[in-house]
N, C-alpha and C positions, 0 to 999 in steps of 0.2 A: 504493499500500500504506501502511496504517495503522498505529500502533503497535499495535491490537489485534488487527490481522489475522495477524500474526506468530507461530507457534508454535514453541517451541522444545524439540528432543526427544533421546534418546541411541539409538545403535545398538551392537550389540555384536557378535560372532560366536561368543563364548564361547572366546577365547582360552586355551589352555592356560598356567597362570601360574605363577609360582615362589612359593615360600614364602619365610618369614623366614630358612631356613636357606640360602635358594638353589638349593634342588632344586623339581624340576618337580612340580607338585602333579597330583593324580589329575583324570581327566574330572570324576567323581562330586562331588569337594569343587569344582571350578572350578565346574561348574553349582550347588550350594550358594551359594557366592558370589556369583553371576550373579542370582539371585533377590534376596539382600539388596540388593545393589546397586539392583535395580527398585524394593524398598519405599524406598530410601532417594530415590529420584528421584520416587517419588510423593509423601512426606513436604514433598518440597522444592516442589512445583507445577508441576515439568517437565509438559508436554503429551503426550509421547509414548516409549514405550520398545519397541525392535524388535532382535528377535533374529534373526541369519542364520541357513542351514541349508547344514552343510558335510559331508562325508562324509569326511573325512582326520584325521591324526592330532594336528596341530595345534590343531585345534579340537574341543571339547567336545560340541557341541551338532548332533545330525543330526535331531532333532523338535523344531523351536522351538514348536509347538503345545502339547505335553505341558508345557513350561518355561513357555509363557504363561499356563497353567492354574493351575500351582503360583502365579505371581505375582498372578493375577487372584483367589487367595483371601486374599492378603496384602494386598491394596492398595484404594483405593476411588475415585480420579477419573482417574488415568494410562489413556491408549489405548494399546492392547496390539497390536503387529505385529510382522512378519517384514522380514528384510532379508538377502537376500529368500528367498522360497520357490520353488526350482526348479521351477515348472511344467511346465517341458519333459521332466523324468523323473519326474513325478506324475501321478496321474489327476485332470482337475478336478473329478468328481463327489466323489471322497472329498476334496480340499482344500476345496471348499466347505462338505461337510457338518464337516468338522473344525472350519472357521473359525465356521459358525453354530453350533456346540456351544461354542466359545471365546465366543462373543458372550453366548450365554447365560448362562454361566457369571460372566462380567464386567460383565453387565448395560448390554451396548449397547457396551463399550469396545474390540471387536476390531476389526483393522483388517489387509488383506492386501497386502502388497508384494508382487507376481508378477515373475519374472525370469527369464533364461537362466541367471545365474549366472557368475561368472568363473574355475569349476572345472569340471571334466567327470568327476569321479567318479563322480559319480551315473550317468551314462549307461551304461556297462558293468554298474554294480553291478546296476542295475533291469532290465537286458537291453534297452537302447534302442541304436540304431546312430547314431554320431555324424555319420554321413552324413545323416542325415534333421533333423539340428541347426535347420536353420531351418522347415521345415513342422511339426517337432513344436510348437514356440512358437507358428507361427501359428495352427495348426489349434485347440488347446488354451486359446490366449486367446480365439480365437472362441465357444469353446463354454464359457468361464468366464461370459463376458458375458452369454450366454444364460443359464446357471443365477442370474447375479444379480437375474433378474427375478424367480425364486422361484415363476414358472409352469410349468407340464409344457412340457418341451422335447423337440422333434423336430429331430435333428440327424444329419447323416452327413457323416464323412471319411475319411481314409486312417490313421488315427494310432490309433484305437480302436472298438470295436464301436459299430454307430450306435445310436441313441436313438430310440424312437417315443413321444411324450408321455410322458415321463418324468418324474415327480414327484420331487423330490429332498427330503429332512427332515434335521434339524429347520428349519423355516422362523425367520427372525429377527423380532425386534419391531420394527424400524425401520429393515430392509436394513442390508447390509455394509459398510462403506466400503474401496474397492479401487483400488491405485494400479498402475503397473508401473514399477521400477525401469530406468533407460536410461543406457546410458555414454556415449552422446553421437553415435550415427549417425541420419541426418535419416530414414532408413527406420522406424527405430525409435520415433524421435517422432511420425512419422504416422502409425504403427498404434496407438500409444499414444491419440493423439486420435480414430481410426475409431472405437474401441472405447469409446470415453468414459470413459477411467480418467483418474485425476490422474497426473502425472509426476512421478517423483522422480529428478532427476539426481544420479548418482554422481559427483563431481568428487572424482577422487583424483591428479590430475596436471595441472601448469601452472595458470595463473589463471582464476578464474572468469568475467571478461566474456567470455571465448572461447566461452562455452556460451549468449551473450544471443541469437545468431541461432536456436538451438535452441527457447529459450524463444516467441521469435516467431513460428516455423515451428509451435509446437504450438499456440498461441493461432489463426493462421490457419487451420490444419488442423481446429480444432474447429469454427469457425465453417462452414467450406467442408461438414463433415458433419453440420451441423446441432443441435451440441451447446451447452448451455449451459457456461459458463466452468468449469475444472474448475482444482483447486489444482496448484501447482509445489513442490515442495520438493527440497530440496540436501542429498546427504549426502557428508561428507567427515570424514575422520580428526581427532585431536586430543587434546590434553593439557591439563593447567591445574596449575599450581602459583602460590605466592604470588609468585613474581616470573620475570621471563622465562628467567633465567639458570638457574634451578634447574628450571626447565619444561624447558629443554634438555639440562640435562646428566641428569635422571632419564629422560626419555623416548628419548634417543639409542640406547642400546645395544638396547633394547628393537623400536625401528623396525627399526635397521638389523638384527637378528636377523631377524626376520620377513621382511625383503625381501630379503634373502639366501637364504634360505629357498627362497622360489618363485621368486627371481630364478636360483639353479642349474638351475631346472624349463624356465625359460621363455629362458635366454639372455641375462640382464641382469648388466650388470657390476657388482663388488661395491659395495655402497654405502659412502658415505662421511660425514665431518661438512660436508663443500664441499657436497654436494648436500644433506644435511639442513638446514643453515643457509639454502639457497636454498628448499628445500621449505617452511619455516617463514616465510619472508619474503613481502613484499607479493605476490610473482607465483608464490609456490606455493599447493599446496593443503592444506597441513596447518596447522592451528589450535593451535599450540603457544606458551604463553607464560604472561604474569601474564593475571589476568581483566581488565584495562584492554586489555591488545594483543589477545585473542580476540575480547574484545567488539567493537572497532573493526572486527577483521577479518570478523565476521560481518555487521557493518551494513553495511559496502561490498560484500559479496556479495549481501543479499538486496538491498539498493537498485538495485544493477547487474541482478540480475536479475527484480525484481519478485515474488520468491520468499514464499511462504505460510508456508513451515515449513523450519527448518534444524534437521537431525539431526547430532548429531554422534559420531563413532565413535570410542567412548572407550578401548574396549579396541584395545590392540594388542602383540602378541608376547606376550612373559613378563612383561608390565607386572605387577606385584604389587597384589593384590587391597587393601590398604591404600592403595594410591597412589591406586588407582583411585576408591577413596571419598572422598577427599580431593579428585579433581577433579570426582568429580560434585558433590560440597558446596558449592564453590567456582562450578561451573557455574550452578546454582540459586541460590544463594543471592546471588551477585556478577555474574556474568556477564549473567546473565537481566536484572535491576535496569538494568544500564548499557544492554545492548540496546534495551531498552524507553525509557528513557530519551533516548539519543542518536537513535532513530527520532522521538519525541516531537518531539524540537527542530528536525528536518530540516523 
């Protein structure tokens, strides 16, 4: 990997945030703030901005493509995608149509990162049976790969109506970039390679080096399926402030609040400061600290994994908009140059 190969992006789930008075903002205001955050990221020259899809009270965005279309109208260069689009509970034809439309509005800047998602609310909401969790994703990913050819599609499966020479519109001008978000199972890595998608590793626990076998498996699988090289990306949470201590102190309560909210549903123990300090350390998956600290950790991760892109999930829990804006500013103006300089000197 060379210095020029690495792209630095940002991810958000549109977490509902607190205002200056400490009260939770509305979902509407959170979404308007999110658009401002993306505009700043574009002004700073960052490579990508990705918005996650969720269907629960802690997150404001259930329709990322609509938000991304608003961002497209106010930005010029930054690539616009999802983190992730929950393909299992959506229709691949409609997903392609929406992203082809976004690609037109953004002059070819649209990307889609497909996944099964880490939450299950969309399944009952849209009438899908969780017992079909695996087959839904497998079949819909297969169909989406056919749609990406932008030629008439004939397809048959068990999860939606069959298609016979179905042509889907609008067409894109230069094709649609597509990734699959993977949490780290070998089967998911091989599936991603089979259909020729880019691999986006969601590293939200433990050290990055434990994912190196999955990267190697991905490259071997691409070769065995006869595909050319595809990019590898990393998605991990983080927060940047002027000093390590300031970043830790400002981020902790918001990381803890989100962890405990999800943890109560999944049987996790309560979050604590000791766990947090481990997570932000060398063996943890969170990139929280000063620009220098975060830059060094990013460099270690992308070098270890041979990654082509690193996306910082900058929004976590109720972290206020103003603090996220400062974090984005530091990421684009200081962390990014440091990362490229460090990589160039290796």
